[in-house]
Every structure is written in structure tokens, then in C-alpha cells.
N, C-alpha and C positions, 0 to 999 in steps of 0.2 A: 268395775264392770258387773260383778255379782249383785251388788246392792241396787244398781240401776236396772238390771234384768229382773230383779225381784219385783220392782215396781212395774216394769213393762209387761212381763209375762204373767197374765192373770186369766180370769174367766173368759176374757175376750178371745183368747187363743183357742178355746174349746167351744164354749157356748156361742160366742160372738161369731166365729167362723161358720158354725152350723146355721145360725140365724141368717147370716148373709147369703148362704147357699139356698136356704129354704125360701127366702123372700126375693132374692135378686138373681137366683140361678147360679150355675157353676161359674159363669163369667165374672162374678163378683170377686173371685180369687185373683183373677188377672189384674183387676183394678186395685186390689190390696197390694199387689206387687208394685204397681206404679206409684202408689202412695208411699210405699217403703223407700223407693229410690228418691222421691222428692223430699220425704221426711228426713232422710239421712243427712241431707244438707243443713236443714234447720237444726237437727240434733247436734251436728258439728259446731254450728255457730253458737248456739245457746250454751253448750258445755264448755267451749273455749272461752266465752265471755265469763262464765262462772269461775274458771280458773284465774282469769286476769284480775277480777275484782273480788276474789275471796278474801276473808278476814280470819285472823286467828282469835277465837273466842274460847276462853278457859282451856287453853292448850290444844284445841282442835280447830282445824280449818272448817269454816262455814261459808256458804255462798249460795247463790241462786239469783233468779231474775230480780227480786226485790233489792238485792245488793247492787247489781250492776245497773239497774234503772236509776237508783238514787245517786250512785257515784259516777256513772258514765253519762247518763242523760240529764242529771241534776233535777230530776222530777220526783221530789220526796213524796208528794201526795199520791202520785200514781204508784210509787213503790209500796207505800203503805196499803193502798187499795189492793194491789196484787197479793201482798202478804195476808191480808184479812180474808180475801176470797179463797186463797189456797188453804188457810186454816179451816174455814167452813167446809170446803170440799173434802179435805183430808180427814176431818173429824166426823162429819155427819152424813155426807152423801156417798162418796166412793166406797167406804167400808161396808155400807149396807148392801151394795150390789154384790160385793165379793162374799160376804158372810152368808147372804141369802142363797147364793149359788152353792156354797158348801152344804148348807142345810138341805137343799133340794136334792143334790146328788147323793148325799148319804142316806136320805130318806128313801130314795129310789133303790139304792143298792142294799142297804142294811135295815131299813125300816126304823131308823132312829128318829125320835122326836126332835123338833127344832130346838126346844129348850135344852136338851142334853147336848146337842151339837154346839149350841151357843156357849154353854158352860165350859166345854172342853177347849174351844177356840179362844175364849177370853182368858182362860188360865194359862195356856201356852204363850199367848201374846204377851201377857203380863210378865211371865218369866223371861222372855227374850228382851223386851224393851227396858226392863229394870236394870239390866246389865250395861246399858249405855251403848254408845257407838261401837265399841270394841266387840261386845257380844253380838250385836246386830250384824256387823261385818263378818264375824266368824260363822254365825248361823247361816247367813246367805251364801258365803263362799263354799260351804259344805252342801247345803240343800239345793241351791239353784242349779249348779252343774249336774248333780245327780238326777234331779227331776227332769231337766231338759233332755239329757242323754237317754234316760230310760224311756221317755215318751217317744223320742225319735226312733229308738231301736224297735219298740213295739210297732210303730208306724211302718218302718221298713219291713218288718216281718209280715204285716198284713198286706202291704203293697206287693211284697215278694210272692206271697201265696196267690195273689190275683194279678201277677205280672202281665198276663195277656190282656188285661183291661187298660194298661197304661196308655198305649197309642190312642185308643178311643176316648179316654178321659182327657188327654191333652187336647185332642181335636175338639171335644165338647167345650172345654174351658175357653179356647180361643174363639170358636164360633159363637158361643154364648156372649162373650165379652164384646163382640162387635156386631151382634145381632144377625149373624149369618145363619144361625141354626133356626130351622123352621118352627120348632117347638117353643123356643125361647126368644125368637126375634122381637116380639113385642115387649120383652123385658129389658131392652137395652138400657133405658133410663134407670130402671130399678137396679140393674147390675152395677152401673157406675155409682149410683147413690149409695147402695149398701156396701159396695167395695170400699168407697172412700170413707164412709162413716165407721165401718168396722176396722178399717186399716188404721185410722187416726186413733180410735179408742184403744186399739190393741197395742200399738207401739209408742203412743204418747209423744211422738216426735213433734216438737214445736209447742207443746203445752206448757213448758216451763217447769216440769217436775224433775226431769233428768239432771239439770244443773245442780240441784241440791246435793245429790250423791256424788256427782263428778267433781264438785268443788272440794270434797274432802280428801281427794287423792293428792299425793305428792309426786309431781312429775317435773322433768327438766325443762319442758316447754309446754305452754297451754294447749297448743294445737294437738299434742300427743293425746290428751284426754278427749279432745274433739273427735279424733279418729277412732278412739276406743268406743265412743258413744255411737258413731256411725255403725260400727260393727254390731253393737247391741240391737240396733233397729233391724239390721239384716237377720240376726239370729232370731229375733222375735217373729218377724213376718215371713221371711223367705224360708226359714227352717221349720219353726214350730207351727205357725198358722198353716203352712203348706202341708205339714204332716197330718194335721187334722183334716184338711180338705181331701187329701188323697185317700186317707183311711175311709172317709165317708163315700167318696165317689167311686172307689174301686169295689166297695162292698156289694153294690147292686141295690141297696135300700133306696127307695125313691124319696127325695126330699119334698116334704109338704109343709105348708105354713102351720098346720096343727102340731107337727113334730119338731118345730123350730126350737133350737137350744140344745142343752146337754142330752136330752132324750134322743135326738137324732143321732148324735155321736155314739151314745151307748148302744142303740139298736144296730148301728153299722158295725161297731167293734164286736158285738155279740154274734153277728153273722159269721165272723171269721174265727173268733176265739171262744165262742160258747159262753157259759156262765161267768167265766173269768173277765169277759169284756166290760160289763157294767161296773164290776168292782174296781177294775183298773182305772176306768174313767173317773169314778167317784174319788179314788185316792189321788189321781192327778189333779182333779178339780180342787181338792182340799189343799194340796201343796201349792198349786199355782195361785189360788186365791189367798192363802195364808201369807205367802211371801209378799204379795201385793199389799196386804194389811200392814206388814212390817215396813214396807216402803212408804205407805201413806203416813205412818207414824213419824218416820224420819223427815219427810217433807214438812209435816206440821210443826215438828220441833224446830227445824231450821227457820221457819217463818216466825215462830214465837220468839226465838232468840233475836231475830232481826228487830 
């Protein structure tokens, strides 16, 4: 669960949610919730299949879509294509998004150059992944619960301070989601589009990444791991993404396309916590993005071994 959450919980939970609100309106959060409920079913299926068709390689369980496409559907060429695409995405494309977000957040909060941030991130990443699956699992089982709980606690504090805003925020989300709000009525299509896009990017349900981690687990029945992965989707979207959205919407800071991303979240948190706000978001971005880098490495290694 921790290793999968490490992959799911990333910059999409902070910068992605803020971007969805800035471009799609508050109603985008509602459609992210909808995507989470639909995505949980696909997460259940893909992770259960990963358990059914996993293999023991060098003393460790390995699995994923490439394994069950080849063994279950007997489509070796398609399995190879999936593995190669996943390697390319995990090596070159996804890590760039996460590491760039770390650099931007730390530059905003501490004035650190991107080169310095890159050296620090690369060094810690190397230390973790050289220790193999056991060190990766140990690292994520310590860091992921801590970062998720700390983030939600701070969100609850901010929402608690602005508790009188909660009814208005809930009304705004629902009205914006269905185009009932006079200010955001014309953004109905944008709310759905951004909610779906950010929701899928955030929880990764159905993308085929979760089964790599879930296949490593030892369970008495494959469906048990499927249920665990459904839970990870709900934790990612219903808890952490919602925490970001409510922190922003309760702060009173107006979302604009110019402030889209982590800057909007930092400004919102600063409204309630003062100078501590941007620092907290920068540290959170670092932890969220870094654990996703570790998850990307594990997905890539699994496909390489396949």
C-alpha cells in the first residue's frame, strides 16, 4: 500500500489540484471525486490480475500488466510494447515533471537554484534505490504515512480556522460542477475536463502502474490486494486532493489562470499560516514528488526484468 501510494501521491495532489481549480473552477474537485470512484474499480481489477499472474524472479515477486497481458491474453507483442512504453515514461517523462516541481517549489520558498536541488534529489534517490526492493519498501512505509498524515492535519487546521466558509465552499463546488453557479456556469465543460484529467493523473487508476507494486505483496487471496489498491485511490483523491482543494477554497484567495499550480496553494496556505505556509508546501511538494520518483523507478525496474 505504501509503495503504491508513493507512486500515486505526487505533485498532482498539490499543483495538479490547484491547476484544475484555476482553469476549471471549484467544480473540478467534484469530478475528481467521480473519477476516483470509477478509477477504484479499474485499480481493483488491474491489481488483482497482477497478483494472479505474478512471477518469482530472483527470490522476489514481480508482476504487472506486461506479465498478465502475455500470460493471460497470450499477446506477447502487446506485452512487450506496454513494458517498453512504461520504461520510457518512467525513465524520461514522468520523473521530469516531479523533479521540476520540486525545483520550482524550493526556489519559491528558499531561493535554491535548480542545479542544487537536482544534486540533492539525485543523491537521495540513488541511496534509496541502490538498497533494492527492501530499502524502497522500508523508505516508503515510513515516509508516505508521515507525509500524508502531516498534510491532512495541516489542511484540517486551516479548514478549522476558516470553518465558517465550509458550507459556502461545498455549495460552490456542487454549483460549479453542474453549471448552476452564475459566475462559473460557462465553465461546466472545463470543470469536467480538468476534473477528469487531474483525477486520472493524480490517482493513476487504470494506467497500469499500481499492479507493479501490488504484485510484490504476499496475500492469501488476489482480491485482497485489489481491495487494498481501491483504498489507495480513495486516500489519494478523496483525502489528499480534497485537503488541497479545501485549503485553497477556504482561504479566500481567488483562483486565476496566472496563479495556477503550486503558487496558488502556497498563497492560500500563507493566508492562514503566514510565512510558514510556503515552506510547508515546498517541503510537502518535495516529499510527494520524491516518493513518486521512487515509485517510477520501481515500475521501470519491473518492466526491465520482464
